[in-house]
N, C-alpha and C positions, 0 to 999 in steps of 0.2 A: 350524906344521907340524901337517895334521891327523889325526885318528887312523887313517885310511885310508890313509897313506903311512909310519905308524910300522914301524919293523923288529920291534920286541917283538908287536905284533898280527900280522904276516905269519909271523913266525917261528915263535911259540905256535900259530897256526893250521896251520902246517905239520905240525906234530908230533902234531895231533890223528887218531888214524885214522879212515880212510873210514867206518866204520860206528859209530863213536862219537857218542852222542847230546848236544847241547847242548839244553839244555831251562831252562824256570824253574816253580817252584809257588807254590801258592797254598793256604788253605782255606777251606771255606763259610763258616764262622762269623767270619772275621777280615774277609771282604768282602762277603757278599751283602747284608746288611742285611734290611728286609722281615722283620723276624721274626714278623709278625703277618699275613702278606700270603699268599695263595696255599693256602691249609690248610695251612701250617706249624705244629706243635705246637712246645711251649716245649720248650728242653732246660736240661738241668741248669747251663749255662755262662749261661741267660738269667737264671734264680734268682738265681745266684750273683754275677751282675754289679749286681743291684740291691741286694744288701746292704751298708748304709754302710759304707765305707771298704776295699771289697774291691778296687775299681780306683782307680788313681792319679787324682787330681784329679775323681772321681765322674765318668768318661768312658764313656758308653754304647755299646753294639755296636748299638743299634736300627736305625742307618743305617750305620754303618759306611763301606764305599766306593760303597755303592746299586750294587754288582755286579749284584742280581738284575732291577732295571730299567735297565742301561747295558749288559748284554750284549752287543750289536754292537758297541758303542764299546769296550769292553775285549779281543774278539777281534780288532778292527782294529788295536789297539795290539800286541797276539800278533802278527798277521802280517807288521807294520812292523817287528817286532824281529827277525823271520826264526828263530825257534827250530826246531828238529826236532819238540820235544814238549812239553808243557803237562800238568804234574803239578796236576790239581785233587781236591777232595773232595767228596763225595756226602753232602749233609746229612741224616742219619738222620730227623731230628725234620720234615724238609720230606717224606720220601718215606714215612715211616711216623709219623703224629703221636703214636701212645700208644705206639711201641714195639712193638707186639704187633698182632694183628688188622689191621684195613683199611690199604690204601695210599692214598696220595694222589695221585689223578691229574695235580693240576697239579703238582706236584712233581716227578713222573716226566716231564712235559711238559716242565717247565722244562730239567732235564739233557738231555734230547732234541735239543732245540734248542741246547744248547750243544756238544752232542759233534758234531751234524751240521755247525755254523758252524765246529768247528776242523775237519773235516777239508775243509771246503770251503775252507777257507785253507791245505791243505796240512800241517797241524799233527797229529801223532799223539797222541790222548788218552792218558794215564795217570789213573786213576782210583783215587782212594783211599776205601774206603767207610766207614772211622772216623776222624777227625781231631778227637776230643775231645767232639764235643757229644752226649750220651748224652740221648735222650728223656726229658724231666724225671718220667713215670710211672714210668719204670726205674729212675731216681735215686730216689725216694721208696720205692722198695723193695730201695735198697740198693746201687745201681748194681752197679759191679766188684767188690763185695764178696759178692754174691749170683750162686751160680752159675747160675741161671735167665738171667741177663742175657746170658750165652755163647749159651745156646739160642735165646734171642729173636734175637741178632745171625745166627744161621745163617739164619733164617726171612727177614730183612732182605737176606741176601747173595744169597740164592734170587732173590728179585723183582728186585735190581738185575743180578744177571746175566743173567736170563731176559729182561728190557727194554733192556739196554746190552751186552750180551753179544758181537753182531754187530760192533760197531762200536770197542770199547774195545780199546786195542792191548797195554796193560798194567793189573794190577789190583793193588793195594797193599791188603791186609786191615785193618792198624792202623798207626796211625803214633806212635811213640813211647810204647809201654806203659811205658817208663821214667819218662817224665815226667808220666805218666796218675797212676801209684801215687804217685811221690817228691811231685810238688808237689800234686797233688789228694787223696789220702788221706794220706800221711804227714804233710806239713810243712801241709796246707790254705791255701797261697797260690795254688791253683787249683779251681776247681769239681770236686768238690763242698764243698770246704773242711774237710775232715776232719784233723787233727792225730794222727792214731792212730800215728805213727811205724812201729816193727817191727809192730805189730798190724794195718798195712796188705797185709802180705804176699800173703793169699788175692787182692787184686785181681790180682796179676802172674799167679797160675796159671788166672783166670778168663780176663783178657783173651788169654793165651796158648791157652786153650781156645776161645776163640771164633776166634781165627786160623785153628785148625787146621780147625773146624767151617764157618769160611767159605768157607777154600778147598777143602772138599770140597763145598761147596754151589755155589759157583761152577764147579768141574769138572761137577756132576752137572747144570747147567744147560747145559752145552755151550758154556761160552763160548770165542773164539777165540783171547784174548790170553793173555799169560804171566802168571802168579799169582805173588808174592812178599809181603814184608812188610818194614815199615820202622823200625829203631828208632836210639834218638841213643846214639852210642858215644863213649867218649873214653877215652883212655891215661892209665892212673893210675900215678902216681908217689910215694912215698913222701919226705918234706920232709926225710927225714935217714936217716941208716945204723941209727938206732937201733931195738932189736928191737920197740918199741911203735908206730914209725912202719910200720915194715914190715909188721906185724900188721893194723894197719888200713886200709894201702893195698891189701893183700888182699881184706879184709873190703869196702871201697869198690869195688873191682873186681868182684867176685862180685855187688854189689849192682846196679851201673851197668851192667855188660856181661854177665857168663857167666851169670847166674841168667834172662836172657831170650835170650839168642843160643844155649846150648848145649841146652836143649829144643826147640828150634825145629830145629836143624842135627844133633843129636847123638842127638836122643829121650831125655835125661836131664838131669835138675838137676845142677848141679856140687856136688860133695862139700864139705859144710859143715865148717869149721874147728871143732873141739873148743870150743874158746873162744867161739864166736859162737852156738853151737847154742842157749843161753838166750835170745838175742833173736830167733833165727829160726825159732823152734819154731811160730809162730801160722801157718804158710804150710800146715801140718796134711798129712794123710797124703795121699800123690799115687798113684793107682793105675796100673798098666802100662795101663790101657787108656786113660787119659787121655793118658798120653805118648805113643801110640801115633797117637792123635788130632791132637796138637800136631806129631808129629813127620811133615809132609806133605812129598812133594815139592815142591819149590820151582824155579823157572823164573828165578829172582833173589832177590838181598838187598839190600834198601835200607838204605843207612849214611848217616844223617846227622851231620855233623862240624861243631862250632863251636869247640872247645878243648880243650886238656890238664888234667888234673885234678891237683893235687899235696894231697897230704893229712899231717895230723899228728896224733897221738894227743892226746886231751882235748878241752875244749869250746870252748877257743880265746878269745881277746880282741878279734879284730878286728872292726870296723864290718861288718853285715851288708849284704850288697847289696840295689837296690832289689827284686830278684825272687826273695828269699829269706826265708822265714817266721823269726818269732822262734825258732819252736820246733827249727830247727836248732840252736840253743845247747844243746839238750837231748840231742844223739846224742853219741857215745863218739869225735867225731874232727870235724875241721875243717878245711877247704880254706885252704891258705895261699898261692895264687897265684903267679903269674910274674912278677913285677916288671921282670924283664929285657926283657919284652915291651912292645910298645904295647897298647892297650887299644880296644874299640869303644864305644859309648856304653853297654852293659850293664855295661861293668866286665870285659867277656870279655877273657882274652888273645889277641893275634892271632899265632897259631903254627902256618904252615902247614907246617912241616917235620915237627910230629906228625900230620899227616895221613898221610904215609908210614908212621911207626911204627904207627898205628892198623891199617893195610893190613896191615903184615907182622905186627904179632899176629895179626890175623884169620886169615892164613894160616896162621901155624904152630900155631894152636890148632885148627883146625877141617879143613886139608888137604884133600882131596877133597870133604869133606862141604859146603864153601865153593860155593855156585853160583854163577854171573856178578852183578856187584856194581855196581849202580848209585849215585852220590852222589845221593841223591835230596833234600837239601838242603844247601846251603851257602852263607853272607852274613853280613853285618854291617850292625847299627845304628850310627849316626853322628850327632852333633848336626847338626840342619837346622832350618830357619826353617819357619814354618807355610804361610807364603805366599812363591811365589819371582815374578820376572818372567823370563822367558826359560829357557834351561837352566840348572840348577844344576849348578855344579863339584863333584862329589862324588867327587874323585880318591881320597881312601882308600878309598872301595868299588872302586873300579878297581884300586887294587893289591892290595887283599884278595882278590879274585876270580882275578884274574891269578896271584898268588903260590900260591894254593890251588890252583888247575887247573894250575898248572905242576908242584906238588908231588905233585899224584896221577899225573900222566903220568909224571914221573920215577921214581918210586917202582915203578910196575907196568912200565915198559921191561926189555928185556933188559939185566939186571945191576943193576937198580934194588933197593932194600930191600925192595919187595914183589913181586918178579917172581913172576908164576907167579898173581898175583890175575887175573881176567880182569873188568878194570874196562870195563864198556859205557857210562857215560854221566856227565855231570852237571848236577844242575838246580840255579840259582840260587834264593835264598830271598832276595828274592821278587819278584814282577811290580811291584807298585804297594806304597806304604807302606797301613798298614792297622792295625786293631784287634789290637793287641800283648796280649790275654789281660791280665794285672792290672797290666800296663804301659800299660793303654790306648793312646792317641795319642802316647805321649812317646817310645815308639824307632820310629825309620822305617829300613825294611829295603829300602825298595822301589828298584827301575829308574826307577819313575814314581813324582815326586812329587804328592800328593793334598792340595790344600787341601781341608779337611774340612768347611769352613762353605760351597763354593760345588761342591764335588766336582769342580773342574777338575782334569785329567790334564795334569802336564808332565813330559815324559821328561827325566832327567837324565844327564849326561855319561854315568854308566854304563850307561845304556841303547844309547846309540848307539857306544860300545866292544864291547858283547857283541852288535851288530847287526854290527858292521865284522868283528868276529871271525869270527862265523857267517859271513858272506858271502866272507871270506878262505878260511876251511876249505872252503867249497862252490867256490870258487876253484880251489884248489888239486887239487880233486878231477877238475876236468875237464881 
């Protein structure tokens, strides 16, 4: 039986609304390589990746997928895949090497070529301004712990909007500020490698301020496309009904979800519980002017969902996953996991039913303040070989994507758990295997297999499944 003839694909395609976007996502630092080519300046991630032990097995992002030099080949893959939209990120240090001052014409030209080739292939561009690659000179001055970085981001957003604003359909200001703060400044597992724990909180406010300033800059530049922001969210549950577990679950929810979304969508930070104020006081005094800047009108809200979180009070004794720093053990709570679910290569629980829970929580918390929603990332890594011959059967990924897309559609349908959420699209993470941050090349999320020795691209079964779904959906429109 072929993918084209399966009832599951045609049935799922028939449930996708006509205007719903099927897309795929990627990030500049994870695929481009060419770190010292075309006038690009170094980023904080360049420096972090050079630290001994920072990246698993000493893997280097220097080449990654060599996307910078293989742009036409990769756009051809996207065209063959048949997606409606491609979410990519602009590399700030490729466009503005010092993070301030002069802009790099070669970097701007590269993204001109990418956008023009996407449009020629019938693919709508969604551009993310910031996907974690802070220019190194700004990182040396404190990065997101320094308010100036937000101001410099606005200058960069202006340049991007003026150059690409006539052709980009949608703009994402920031990708996952929670990951930048948690992994980069609080735990030290990502660039810039600081383990500040709760003292990292100013990096939240400065990122959110950058979002607001960036949205203002894009609008001032007259961009034609919609403007939004993307964050990683997870439904948080206590490990038990004990008061301690419930208290830390509430705290975790604040730190994971509400401290980012509330200022953006409601114009205020969430009220902090009394018991947590000693930990959270480092965020400092927040002015009404800053909150007005952060609380910009949005055309959409980007949601990245991977797994739910269950937490318990105390430091815990479980082994620490590969993508989490030892300093997690210093926190007043710990994750306990969901053993009832299967897991990905990262050890993350495969829990599509919690996606509907999350969408319902967003609706209930924000009501009419919640703009239309795009799931801007969804996907999973699984153990796969470094080399393949022929199409690799990644049936686990097919099942993962189908179940999560179905769960999102079920939840937002009339009578669904998240009825009322205006869900506009789903972007698979990611187009092709890439440099997976601190995990190097050990985790493969791609629809396309990449042999990192030869740079050979080989579409996996999931690629053909997603292509079949896209074609079946388009056929159902006719």
